[in-house]
N, C-alpha and C positions, 0 to 999 in steps of 0.2 A: 390907838392899838391897830396893828396891821389887819388888813382884810384879805380875802382870797382874790380880790379883783384887780390889784395893782401890780402884779408880778408876772409878766409874760415870761414863759420859758421857751426853750428851743422846740418849735412845733414839730421838728422832725425827730424828736426823741421818743423812745417807745412809750414812756409813761406821761407824755405831755398832757396837761389838763388834770392830772390826778392831784388831789388835795390831801396832804398828810399832816396831821397834827402830832408832833413828837413831845410826849411828856416823859422823857427819858434822860438819864444822865449816865456818866462814866463811859462804858464801852459797848456792851452787847446791843442795847437799844439804839444808841447813836450810830453804831455801825450799820444796823439795818436801815436807819433813816438816811444815812449817807448813800447807801446803795440805791435806794429809791430816788434820792435827789439826783445822783449821777445819771439815772435812767430817765430823768426829765420831770419827776414829780415836784410840785411846789410843796416843800417841807417847811413848816413853821415850828421851830424849836422853842419850847416854853421852859424857861429856867426860873428858879427862885431868885429873889433879889440878891442873894449871895452868889448865885451863879453855879454852873455845873462844877462838881468837885474837881474834875480834871483840869480846870483852868489854872489851878495852883500846883499841879503835879509836875514841877520842874525843879532844877534845870533839865534840859535846855529850855530857853525862853524865846518867844517871838514877840517883837514889837510891832503892833498893828493898831492904827487909829488912836494913838496915844495910850494904848493899853498894853501891858505886859502879860502875855498869856503863855501857858506851856505849849511846847511843840506837841505833846501828847494830845491835848485838846484838838489841835488842828488836824490830827491824823484821822478823825472820825466825825467831823462836823462841817465839812465844806459844802457849798451849794445850798445851804439852808438860810432862811431868815430867822432872826433871833429876837425874841421878846422876853421880858421878865414879868412874872405875875406872882403875887402873894395870895395863895388860895384862902387865907384867912380874911382877906379883904373882899367885901361883897362885890364891889365894882370889878376888880380883877377877875374874880371867879366867874362873874356873869359874862365877861368878855371871852374867857376861855371856853365856857359852855357854848357860847354863840359860834365860835370857831368850830367846835366839835359838831355842832348841829349841821354845819355846812360841809364837813369833811367827808372824804371817802374812807380815810383810814385814820385810826388813832393808834399810836405806838406808846406803850407805857411800861415802866419797870419798877413800879412801887411794890411793896409787899402785898400779898393777897389781901384784898379787902381794904387796902390803904386809901383808895380814892373814893370809896363809897360814901364816906362822911362828907365829901365835897360835891357829891352828885356827879362825879366824873367816871363812875364805873360803867361797865357795859350795859347792865340792866337799866340804868337810868337814861343813858345817852341813846340807847337803841329805841327807846319809846318815841323820842323826838326825831330820830334818824334811823329808821328800820334798815336802810341799805348800808349802814356803817359796818366796816370791817375793823374789828377792835382786837389788837394784838397785845397780850400781856406777856412780859418776859420776867421771869423770876428765877431764883436759884434752883428751886425744887418743884415748882409747879403749883397748881391751885388745890391739890389734895395730897394725901399721904402724910406720914408722921412728921416730916420735916418741913411742911408747907410754910410755916410761919418763921422759919429761920432765915437769916440773911445769907445770900449766896455770893461767894467770892470765887473768882477764877482759880486761885491757888488751891483753895479747899476742894473745889470740884475736880481739878486735875488729880488730886490725891484720891478722891472717892470713886472716880470713874474708871480707874484702872490705868489711866495714862502714865502715871508716875511709876507704877509697878512694872510697866513695859519699857520704860525709858531709862537709859544709863547702862554702864558696864555691868556684866554679870556679878562681879564681886564688889561693886561699888554701891553707893546709896541710890535709892530711887531719885529720879530727877524730873523736875518740871520742864516743859518746853520753853524755848527762848522767847516766845510770844504768848499772849493770853489766849490760848487756843480754845478754851471752853467758852469764853466770851465771844470770840470772833466767829466760831462755828455756830453758836446760837444766833448771832446776828444774821449770818448767812441763811440758816434754816428759816428764820423768821421772815426775811425778805422773800424767800421762796414761797412760804406759806401764805403771806399776804397776797402775792400775785395769783396763787391758786384760788384763794377765796374770792378775789375780784373776778376771775374767770367764771367761777360758780355763780357769783352774783349776776353776771351777765345772762345766765340761763334762768335763774330763779327770781331775780329782783330783790333778793334778801341778803343782807350782810350776815356776819356771824362773829363769834368770839373765838380767838385763837389762843391757846394756852401753851406757851413755849417755856421750857426750863433749861438752864445750863446743864444740869445733870443728864436729863434725857438726851440733849443734843450731843453730849460727850460720849455717853454710852452708845449712841447710834453710830459714832465714828470708830468704834472698836473693830468693825468690819470683819476681816479674816481672823483677827485675834479672838473676837467673840465666838466665831464659828469653830475655831480650834478648841476652845474650852467646851462649848456646847456639845460638840460631837465626841469629845474624849473624856470630859470630866476632869481634865488636868489643866492647871494654870500654865499659860504660856510663859516661858522664862524670859527674863531680861537679857537681851543679847547684844547690847551696844550697837555697833554699826552693821552687824550681821543680819541676815534675813532668815526667819524661821523656816521658810519653805523653799529657799533657793540657794544654791551654791554653784560657782563662786559668786559672791555678791557682797561688796563691802568697800572699805577704805584700804588702799595699798600704797606702799612707798615708791617714790622715785628718787633719783639722786639729789633732787633739789626741792622736794615737797611731796605732799600726798595727793592722791586722786581717788575719785569714786569710779569703780568699775561695776557694771550691772549686766553681765551676760546671762540673761534670765531664761535661756533655754539651751537645749543640747547643741543646736546648730551654732548659736552665738559662742558657746564655750569652745567649740572646735575652732571657730574663727580666731578666738583669743589665743588658743594654744599655738596656732599657726603663726600669728603675728609675733608672739613672744619667742618663736624659734623652738617650741617644744612639740614638734611633729611626732617625736618618739612616743608621746602619750596619746596620740589620736586613736590608737587601736588597743589601748589599755582598758580592759573591761571594767576595772574598778572605777573609772571616771567617765564611762560612756553615757551614763544616765544621771539625771538630777538626783534621783533617789540614792544612787551610789555615792555621789559627791556629798550629799547631806550626811550620809553615814561616815564619811571620811573628811568632814569639814576642815579639821585642823590640818590634815595633810594637803588638801587642795589649797587652802589659804597660804600655806607655807611655800608651796611650789610656785604659785602665782607671784607671791611677794618677792621671792628670790629672783624671778625673771624681771619684774617691773623695776626693781631697784637698779637695774643696769641702764635704765633709760632716764633722760631728763623729762621733766613734767610736760613741757610743751611738745616735745617730740612724740611722747607716748599718746597724748591727747590728739595730736594731729593724725597719727597713724590709726588710732581707733576710729576717728571720724571718717577717714578714707575707707576703712574696712566696714563701716556701718556697725561698729560695736558700741553700745551705750556706755559713755564715759564722760566725766566732767571734772572741773576743778572744784576745790572747796573754797568758795569765795568769802572774803570779809564783806560787810555791808558796803564799804566803799568800792570794792571790786565788783559787787553786783551792779552798781549804777554806772560802772565803767565798762561793763561787759558789752561787746559788740551786739549781741542778740538783744539784750535789754534796751540798748540804745536804739537799735533798729525798730523795735516795737513801740518806742516812745513811752516807756513806762514812767519816766520822770517828767513831770510837767511843772509849769509855773502858773499860778493862779493869783491874780491881783498882786504880783510881785513876790508871792510866797511859794516855796517849793512844795510839791505834793507828788503823790503816786497815783497814776491813772487807774481807774477801775478796769479790770481785765476784759471787759466786753468789747468785741469788735463785730459790728453789724455790717451787712452788705448794703443796706438801704436805710440806715438810721444813724443818728448821731448821739453821742453822750452830751449831757448838759453840765459841763464842768467850768462854768464861767465865773464863779464867785468863790472867794475864800470863806472860811468859817466866820460867822458873825461875831462882832464884839458883843459884849454883854448888853442886852437891851437895845441893840442897834436899830431895830425896826419897830420900837414901841410906838412911834408916831407915824 
């Protein structure tokens, strides 16, 4: 069984020396673990003998070390060591408990109370390791009427208001194209873990962090939440339009569509000038964002009539020159061929496998992204 002593990490990484035990599977917990690993932590991922569920969530598949694993699994498990353990086996359980006793952080996403019967809950582990930062990730949190229900991203996208806000006004509510509830919870969790570690530096004590997919998603409602809380009215589903800004949306060109986001009066005036509609610059109906919101349909139509006369590339180039926020609507293939994405080095290769760089860029620190996701039980010995 792996120990914490034989795995040097990049010493110039922000979290170098941090020991993280990951008792998590699927996406939210592993996403948090991968963030910490990219920042330099030594993350040991513990899987059941059957392996993380996402190993079989294919196609597409990746061949690695004689093992066929889903690309999905590799999206959230790089940079970790991987071991298998059967918690019903006394020797396996003792080894995992020993790792927890030496860890700085435990990440887990079992149902509330699910690890108590194995002695891997916070109350038990913190007795042997009072400095432990223990992060539990569940669908609905450690209390409340739904605490014992399984939490799935799709369900939480519906419950959190995301789907009610996403899609065309007359169409069906829509989920997002990525598992935003899982991913945002993983991001919040990694942030909370680092905050608790900073607090431990002051107090010498660890603590238990209670993260839920639903809480994390509700917290992301941001301005839409404030719109409801201040008016008592449900924000409408608006497709690609913005509830508080006009003009702001998707507009046609002669050979495709573009996103235009002139988010203030000065930018809107710049756009009118660029599109040859100087005649509207003194029109009081369109002089303010409030006026444009009241006439959203008119504004969108006049902008669309003008942009349709341009080619996509010419319009985007002209907007760039005029410092008007605008961009293409890329496919995923076009994303990784985009000059800006290329310049920032977002696509990387790790142990011969393609991956996406964590978006952190430090002036005096390095990411630790030197290893691909572990094969099942790769580091048992």
